[in-house]
C-alpha positions as CSV (number, residue, x, y, z in Angstrom):
1,M,0.0,0.0,0.0
2,S,1.1,3.5,-0.7
3,V,2.0,5.6,2.3
4,F,0.1,8.6,0.9
5,T,-3.5,9.6,1.6
6,H,-5.6,10.1,-1.6
7,N,-8.9,11.8,-2.2
8,A,-11.7,9.8,-4.2
9,T,-10.2,10.6,-7.6
10,S,-6.6,9.7,-6.4
11,K,-8.0,6.5,-4.8
12,Q,-9.3,5.4,-8.2
13,R,-6.1,6.2,-9.9
14,S,-4.1,4.4,-7.1
15,D,-6.3,1.2,-7.8
16,T,-5.5,1.5,-11.4
17,R,-1.8,1.7,-10.7
18,T,-2.0,-1.3,-8.4
19,A,-3.3,-3.3,-11.3
20,G,-0.2,-2.4,-13.3
21,R,-1.8,0.1,-15.6
22,P,-0.6,3.7,-15.4
23,A,-3.4,6.1,-14.2
24,L,-4.2,9.3,-16.0
25,I,-1.7,12.0,-15.0
26,D,-3.0,15.4,-14.1
27,E,-0.8,17.6,-16.4
28,A,-1.5,20.6,-14.1
29,T,0.8,19.0,-11.5
30,V,3.7,18.6,-14.0
31,P,5.8,21.8,-14.2
32,L,6.6,23.0,-17.7
33,A,9.8,24.3,-19.1
34,L,11.2,25.4,-22.5
35,Y,14.5,24.4,-24.2
36,I,15.8,26.6,-27.0
37,H,18.7,25.3,-29.2
38,I,21.1,27.6,-31.0
39,P,23.1,25.2,-33.3
40,W,26.1,27.2,-34.4
41,C,29.6,27.3,-33.0
42,V,32.8,29.2,-33.9
43,K,34.6,25.8,-34.0
44,K,33.5,22.2,-33.3
45,C,35.4,21.0,-30.3
46,P,37.0,17.5,-30.7
47,Y,35.2,15.9,-27.7
48,C,31.8,17.3,-28.5
49,D,28.9,15.1,-29.8
50,F,26.2,17.7,-29.3
51,N,24.2,19.0,-32.3
52,S,26.5,21.8,-33.1
53,H,27.7,23.2,-36.5
54,E,30.6,25.5,-37.2
55,L,29.3,28.9,-38.2
56,P,31.3,29.8,-41.4
57,L,33.6,32.9,-41.2
58,V,32.2,33.7,-37.8
59,A,35.4,35.3,-36.9
60,Q,35.2,37.8,-39.7
61,E,33.0,40.8,-39.8
62,A,32.5,40.6,-43.6
63,D,28.8,40.8,-44.8
64,G,29.3,37.9,-47.3
65,L,29.9,34.2,-46.8
66,S,31.8,32.0,-49.2
67,A,30.2,29.3,-51.2
68,S,31.5,26.5,-49.1
69,A,30.0,28.1,-46.0
70,F,26.4,27.0,-46.8
71,D,26.3,23.5,-45.5
72,S,24.2,24.4,-42.6
73,V,22.4,27.4,-44.0
74,P,18.7,27.0,-45.2
75,T,19.0,26.8,-49.0
76,E,15.7,28.6,-49.5
77,V,17.2,31.8,-48.0
78,I,20.3,31.8,-50.3
79,H,19.3,33.8,-53.1
80,D,22.6,35.7,-53.3
81,K,25.4,34.2,-51.6
82,N,27.5,37.3,-51.6
83,S,24.9,39.2,-49.6
84,L,23.8,36.7,-47.0
85,S,25.1,37.9,-43.7
86,K,25.4,36.5,-40.2
87,S,22.8,38.9,-39.1
88,A,20.4,37.8,-41.8
89,L,21.0,34.1,-40.8
90,F,20.4,34.8,-37.2
91,A,17.3,36.8,-37.9
92,D,15.9,34.0,-40.1
93,Y,16.5,31.5,-37.4
94,V,14.8,33.5,-34.7
95,Q,11.8,33.9,-36.9
96,T,11.8,30.1,-37.3
97,L,12.1,29.6,-33.5
98,L,9.0,31.9,-33.0
99,L,7.0,29.9,-35.5
100,D,8.1,26.7,-33.8
101,A,7.0,28.2,-30.5
102,S,3.6,29.2,-31.9
103,S,2.9,25.6,-33.0
104,Q,3.7,24.3,-29.5
105,Q,1.5,26.8,-27.7
106,V,-1.3,24.1,-27.5
107,L,1.0,21.7,-25.6
108,A,1.3,24.1,-22.8
109,Q,-2.3,23.3,-21.8
110,G,-2.6,26.4,-19.7
111,R,0.6,25.9,-17.8
112,T,3.1,28.7,-17.1
113,I,6.7,28.3,-18.2
114,S,8.9,27.9,-15.0
115,S,12.2,27.8,-16.7
116,I,14.1,28.2,-19.9
117,F,17.4,27.0,-21.0
118,I,19.2,28.3,-24.1
119,G,21.7,25.6,-25.2
120,G,24.0,24.9,-28.2
121,G,26.1,25.2,-29.9
122,T,27.1,28.5,-28.6
123,P,24.1,30.7,-27.8
124,S,26.3,33.7,-26.9
125,L,26.9,34.0,-30.7
126,L,23.4,35.4,-31.2
127,P,23.3,39.2,-31.1
128,I,21.4,40.8,-28.2
129,A,18.9,42.3,-30.8
130,Q,17.9,38.8,-31.7
131,Y,17.3,37.9,-28.1
132,Q,15.2,40.9,-27.5
133,Q,13.1,39.8,-30.5
134,L,13.0,36.2,-29.4
135,F,11.9,36.9,-25.8
136,A,9.4,39.6,-26.9
137,G,7.8,36.9,-29.2
138,L,7.9,34.2,-26.5
139,R,6.2,36.4,-24.0
140,E,3.4,36.9,-26.5
141,R,3.0,33.1,-26.9
142,F,3.4,31.8,-23.4
143,V,2.9,32.7,-19.8
144,F,6.1,33.1,-17.9
145,A,6.2,32.4,-14.1
146,D,6.9,35.5,-12.1
147,D,10.1,33.9,-10.8
148,I,11.1,32.2,-14.0
149,E,14.7,31.1,-14.3
150,I,16.2,31.6,-17.8
151,T,19.7,30.1,-18.3
152,M,22.0,30.8,-21.3
153,E,25.1,28.8,-22.1
154,A,28.0,31.0,-23.1
155,N,31.5,30.6,-24.5
156,P,34.2,32.9,-23.0
157,G,35.6,33.1,-26.6
158,T,32.5,34.9,-27.8
159,L,32.0,37.2,-24.8
160,E,34.7,39.8,-25.3
161,H,32.1,42.5,-25.8
162,A,29.2,40.7,-24.2
163,P,26.2,42.9,-23.3
164,F,25.7,41.3,-19.9
165,A,23.4,44.0,-18.6
166,E,21.3,43.6,-21.8
167,Y,21.0,39.8,-21.2
168,L,19.6,40.6,-17.8
169,A,17.3,43.1,-19.3
170,V,15.7,40.6,-21.7
171,G,15.2,38.2,-18.7
172,I,18.2,36.0,-18.8
173,N,19.1,35.7,-15.2
174,R,21.4,32.6,-15.1
175,L,24.7,32.1,-17.0
176,S,26.5,28.7,-17.7
177,I,29.9,29.6,-18.9
178,G,31.8,26.9,-20.8
179,V,35.4,27.3,-19.3
180,Q,36.4,23.5,-19.1
181,S,39.9,24.5,-17.8
182,F,42.0,27.6,-16.8
183,A,45.2,25.8,-18.1
184,A,46.2,27.2,-21.6
185,D,47.6,23.9,-22.7
186,K,44.4,22.0,-21.7
187,L,42.2,24.5,-23.6
188,T,44.4,24.0,-26.6
189,A,44.0,20.2,-26.3
190,L,40.4,20.5,-26.0
191,G,40.1,22.7,-29.0
192,R,38.6,25.7,-27.1
193,I,38.8,29.1,-28.8
194,H,39.3,31.0,-25.4
195,N,42.3,31.4,-23.2
196,P,42.5,31.5,-19.4
197,D,42.3,35.3,-19.2
198,Q,39.1,35.5,-21.3
199,A,37.6,32.8,-19.0
200,L,38.3,34.9,-15.9
201,S,37.2,38.0,-17.5
202,A,33.8,36.5,-18.6
203,I,33.0,35.3,-15.0
204,Q,34.0,38.5,-13.4
205,A,32.2,40.6,-15.9
206,A,29.0,38.7,-15.5
207,R,29.1,39.1,-11.7
208,A,29.9,42.8,-12.1
209,A,26.9,43.3,-14.4
210,G,24.6,41.9,-11.8
211,F,24.3,38.2,-12.5
212,K,23.8,36.5,-9.1
213,R,23.8,33.0,-10.5
214,V,26.9,32.1,-12.7
215,N,27.7,28.4,-13.4
216,V,31.1,27.5,-14.5
217,D,31.5,24.3,-16.6
218,L,34.7,22.5,-15.8
219,M,36.1,19.2,-17.0
220,H,38.5,16.8,-15.3
221,G,40.4,13.8,-16.5
222,L,41.8,15.9,-19.3
223,P,44.7,14.8,-21.5
224,Q,47.8,14.5,-19.3
225,Q,46.0,16.5,-16.4
226,S,47.6,16.2,-13.0
227,L,45.6,16.3,-9.7
228,E,47.0,19.8,-9.0
229,E,45.9,21.1,-12.3
230,A,42.3,19.7,-11.6
231,V,41.9,21.3,-8.2
232,Y,43.5,24.5,-9.4
233,D,40.5,24.8,-12.0
234,I,38.0,24.5,-9.1
235,Q,39.7,27.0,-6.9
236,T,40.1,29.5,-9.7
237,A,36.4,29.3,-10.8
238,H,35.5,30.0,-7.2
239,N,37.8,32.9,-6.6
240,A,36.6,34.4,-9.9
241,G,33.0,34.5,-8.7
242,A,31.3,31.2,-9.7
243,T,28.2,30.4,-7.7
244,H,27.6,27.0,-9.1
245,I,30.1,24.6,-10.6
246,S,29.4,21.7,-13.1
247,W,32.4,19.4,-12.6
248,Y,32.4,16.4,-14.9
249,Q,34.8,13.8,-16.2
250,L,35.9,14.1,-19.9
251,T,34.4,11.0,-21.7
252,I,35.2,9.9,-25.2
253,E,32.0,9.8,-27.3
254,P,31.4,8.2,-30.7
255,N,31.3,10.5,-33.7
256,T,33.9,12.8,-32.3
257,V,37.3,13.7,-33.2
258,F,38.7,12.3,-29.9
259,Y,36.9,9.0,-30.7
260,R,38.8,8.7,-34.0
261,S,42.1,9.8,-32.5
262,Q,42.1,9.2,-28.8
263,P,44.2,11.4,-26.6
264,I,46.2,10.1,-23.7
265,L,44.0,10.5,-20.5
266,P,44.9,9.9,-16.9
267,D,44.7,6.2,-15.8
268,E,41.9,4.8,-13.5
269,D,44.0,5.4,-10.2
270,N,44.8,9.0,-11.1
271,L,41.2,9.7,-12.1
272,A,40.1,8.4,-8.7
273,D,42.6,10.6,-6.9
274,I,41.5,13.6,-9.0
275,E,37.8,12.9,-8.3
276,H,38.3,12.5,-4.5
277,A,40.5,15.6,-4.2
278,G,38.1,17.7,-6.3
279,Q,35.0,16.7,-4.3
280,A,36.9,17.4,-1.1
281,L,37.8,20.9,-2.2
282,L,34.3,21.7,-3.5
283,K,32.8,20.6,-0.1
284,E,35.4,22.8,1.6
285,L,34.4,25.8,-0.5
286,G,30.8,25.4,0.5
287,Y,29.4,23.7,-2.6
288,R,26.6,21.1,-2.3
289,N,26.8,18.1,-4.7
290,Y,23.0,17.7,-5.4
291,E,23.5,15.8,-8.7
292,V,26.2,13.5,-10.2
293,S,28.3,16.4,-11.6
294,A,26.4,19.5,-10.3
295,W,27.6,21.6,-7.3
296,A,25.5,24.6,-5.9
297,G,27.4,27.2,-3.9
298,A,26.2,28.5,-0.5
299,A,24.6,31.6,-2.2
300,D,23.1,29.7,-5.1
301,T,20.4,27.0,-5.8
302,P,20.3,24.0,-8.0
303,C,19.6,24.8,-11.7
304,R,15.9,24.8,-11.9
305,H,15.8,23.7,-15.6
306,N,18.0,20.7,-15.1
307,M,16.1,19.8,-11.9
308,N,13.0,19.7,-14.0
309,Y,14.7,17.2,-16.3
310,W,15.8,15.1,-13.4
311,Q,12.4,15.2,-11.7
312,F,10.6,14.1,-14.9
313,G,8.9,17.3,-15.6
314,D,7.7,18.5,-19.0
315,Y,9.6,20.7,-21.4
316,L,8.8,22.2,-24.8
317,A,11.6,22.3,-27.3
318,I,12.4,24.7,-30.2
319,G,15.4,24.8,-32.4
320,A,17.3,22.6,-34.7
321,G,17.8,19.1,-33.0
322,A,15.9,20.1,-29.9
323,H,14.2,17.3,-27.9
324,G,11.1,17.7,-25.8
325,K,8.8,15.8,-23.4
326,I,5.2,16.5,-22.8
327,T,2.3,15.0,-20.9
328,L,-1.0,14.9,-23.0
329,T,-4.4,14.5,-21.6
330,E,-7.9,13.8,-23.0
331,K,-8.5,17.5,-22.8
332,L,-6.2,18.0,-25.8
333,S,-8.1,17.4,-29.1
334,C,-6.9,15.3,-32.0
335,H,-7.2,18.3,-34.2
336,D,-4.8,20.3,-31.9
337,V,-2.2,17.5,-32.1
338,E,-2.5,16.9,-35.8
339,K,-1.1,20.5,-36.4
340,L,2.1,19.5,-34.9
341,G,3.2,16.8,-37.4
342,D,1.8,14.4,-39.9
343,D,-1.6,12.7,-39.7
344,N,-0.2,9.5,-38.3
345,M,0.9,11.1,-34.9
346,K,-0.4,9.1,-32.0
347,R,-2.9,11.2,-29.9
348,S,-3.9,9.1,-26.9
349,D,-3.3,10.4,-23.5
350,G,0.2,9.7,-22.0
351,I,3.7,11.0,-22.0
352,Y,5.4,11.7,-25.3
353,R,8.9,12.6,-26.5
354,F,9.7,14.3,-29.8
355,S,12.5,16.1,-31.5
356,K,13.2,18.5,-34.3
357,S,15.5,18.0,-37.4
358,R,19.1,18.3,-36.6
359,L,20.4,20.3,-39.4
360,P,19.5,23.9,-39.5
361,K,18.7,23.8,-43.2
362,D,16.2,21.0,-42.6
363,Y,14.7,22.7,-39.5
364,R,13.3,25.6,-41.5
365,V,10.4,24.5,-43.6
366,V,9.1,26.6,-46.5
367,N,5.8,25.9,-48.4
368,K,6.3,24.4,-51.8
369,S,4.4,27.4,-53.3
370,A,6.8,29.9,-51.6
371,Q,8.7,32.2,-53.8
372,P,12.3,33.5,-53.2
373,N,12.2,36.0,-50.3
374,S,8.7,34.8,-49.4
375,E,7.7,34.7,-45.7
376,N,5.3,31.8,-46.5
377,I,7.1,29.5,-43.9
378,D,5.6,26.5,-42.1
379,A,6.5,25.9,-38.5
380,P,9.2,23.1,-38.1
381,R,7.5,19.8,-37.9
382,M,7.8,17.2,-35.0
383,I,9.8,14.2,-35.8
384,N,10.3,11.1,-33.7
385,W,7.0,11.8,-32.0
386,Q,6.6,8.8,-29.8
387,R,4.5,7.9,-26.6
388,V,6.6,6.4,-23.9
389,A,5.4,2.9,-23.5
390,D,3.7,1.9,-20.2
391,D,6.5,-0.7,-19.6
392,E,9.2,1.9,-20.1
393,L,7.8,4.6,-17.7
394,V,9.8,3.3,-14.6
395,S,13.1,3.1,-16.4
396,E,12.6,6.5,-18.1
397,F,11.8,8.1,-14.6
398,M,14.8,6.4,-12.9
399,L,17.2,7.4,-15.6
400,N,16.7,10.9,-14.5
401,A,15.7,10.7,-10.9
402,L,18.4,8.6,-9.5
403,R,21.0,11.2,-10.6
404,L,19.8,13.4,-7.6
405,H,21.6,12.6,-4.4
406,D,18.7,13.6,-2.2
407,G,16.4,11.3,-4.1
408,I,12.8,11.7,-5.2
409,S,9.7,11.4,-3.1
410,W,7.3,8.5,-3.7
411,Q,4.5,11.0,-4.2
412,L,6.4,12.5,-7.1
413,F,7.0,9.1,-8.7
414,E,3.3,8.4,-8.6
415,E,2.3,11.8,-9.9
416,R,4.8,11.9,-12.8
417,T,4.4,8.3,-14.0
418,G,0.7,7.4,-13.0
419,L,2.2,4.2,-11.4
420,S,2.0,3.1,-7.7
421,R,5.2,2.4,-5.8
422,N,3.8,-1.1,-5.3
423,H,4.6,-1.6,-9.1
424,I,8.4,-1.6,-8.3
425,A,8.3,-2.9,-4.6
426,K,10.2,-6.0,-5.5
427,Q,13.1,-4.3,-7.2
428,V,13.3,-1.6,-4.5
429,R,13.5,-4.2,-1.7
430,M,16.2,-6.1,-3.6
431,L,18.3,-2.9,-4.0
432,I,17.8,-1.8,-0.4
433,E,19.2,-5.3,0.6
434,Q,22.2,-4.7,-1.6
435,G,22.8,-1.5,-0.1
436,L,22.2,0.5,-3.1
437,L,19.0,2.3,-2.1
438,E,18.1,4.0,1.2
439,D,15.4,2.1,3.2
440,S,12.8,4.9,3.3
441,T,9.0,5.0,3.4
442,Y,8.8,8.4,1.9
443,K,11.4,8.8,-0.9
444,L,13.5,6.9,-3.3
445,Q,17.1,7.7,-2.8
446,P,20.5,6.1,-3.7
447,T,22.9,5.4,-1.0
448,T,26.5,6.6,-1.2
449,L,27.3,3.3,-2.6
450,G,24.4,3.5,-5.0
451,Q,25.6,6.8,-6.3
452,R,28.8,5.0,-7.5
453,Y,26.8,2.2,-9.1
454,L,23.9,4.0,-10.7
455,N,24.0,1.8,-13.8
456,Q,23.4,-1.3,-11.6
457,I,20.4,0.4,-10.1
458,L,19.0,1.3,-13.4
459,Q,19.5,-2.3,-14.7
460,A,17.0,-3.4,-12.0
461,F,14.3,-1.3,-13.4
462,L,14.7,-2.2,-17.1
């Protein structure tokens, strides 16, 4: 039996869950966020497997782009290759983002947007004028929570003249600065376009402009990195003004330059020493490790948008290659959903995942009847629209929730999946006996040992 008290409606849902069938989820209880993808970078890093594309001639201020520069540019906007400028490319992309947002208004189902995350790519490449246009348009289409948290990823190499005060003015109130390291040779090995001084300057300028929440991304386990170099990065980020640190180990992913030509990385013993020393320093400096690689400083809080992911919340997604998750109910009509994609889209109630075309040139869709320079543009269509199968709900939930060191309440599990805790009682008891989960009547939480063997816990729920 669940330890929670239910009203009549909840009692009926609980009985349904006990029978092994997910109950209808009340979408009003599921927070809603928005992800925005900016797909371009100055240079593709050799370790990066994200959906990012080099922006041709981005380091130049010329108005024209060369003929070879158009691999990721929408072909329908290329009428005169010598006149297409970066500003035109960005303006066209923002127009498409707003069309995408308009098509997803119906999925909000009356909910407010509690957080926004602008990822990439390098979102700080987009000029402030485009952000002003984007957020003006988004506020026309959605209701923003009064305390909304809006995070933007930024590259120190594109922030030499960053309008930090203007970012704050449009509503961006959290920055995530991709430093990775403060050692010049490590930055070179990682293919980063910034130097240590630029990284320090970006953090300090953001704080001076009024940003109270500044995350610094740092990697450890870098090519030929020593323990002393790894902890120096943490100390330097803290001294520069970081309020939150994302500290994660470099991993070699398929379809990257490093995968094809692997660098020499520290061995397992050295990696373990680096991890222990770095964690000890972060704790000493007052940071709290609330997720596998996320550390919130004493004056900061966990990143709200990422917490929404890990707590199995909903999120709309606009931009090339963006991925979303949404809970649909019977209140959403078939006609409303049909407008999001082709006629074969499934429309029953449940939890759905979807994505958008990865290439910028495919993301923008123009009507076949459109003429050159026409504004007759369709909103980007949903692809990979798929309902999360009932027998996959537990593993989908656990894949996110178990990353949180403080765990997840059983009430949240039931609200977000429509399943009873009794559905997984056998697996939970086994994992408690193995010392991987805490023995708790009110929440699901990995032990210290379980945090080290998350994959083993996840296997139990597959």
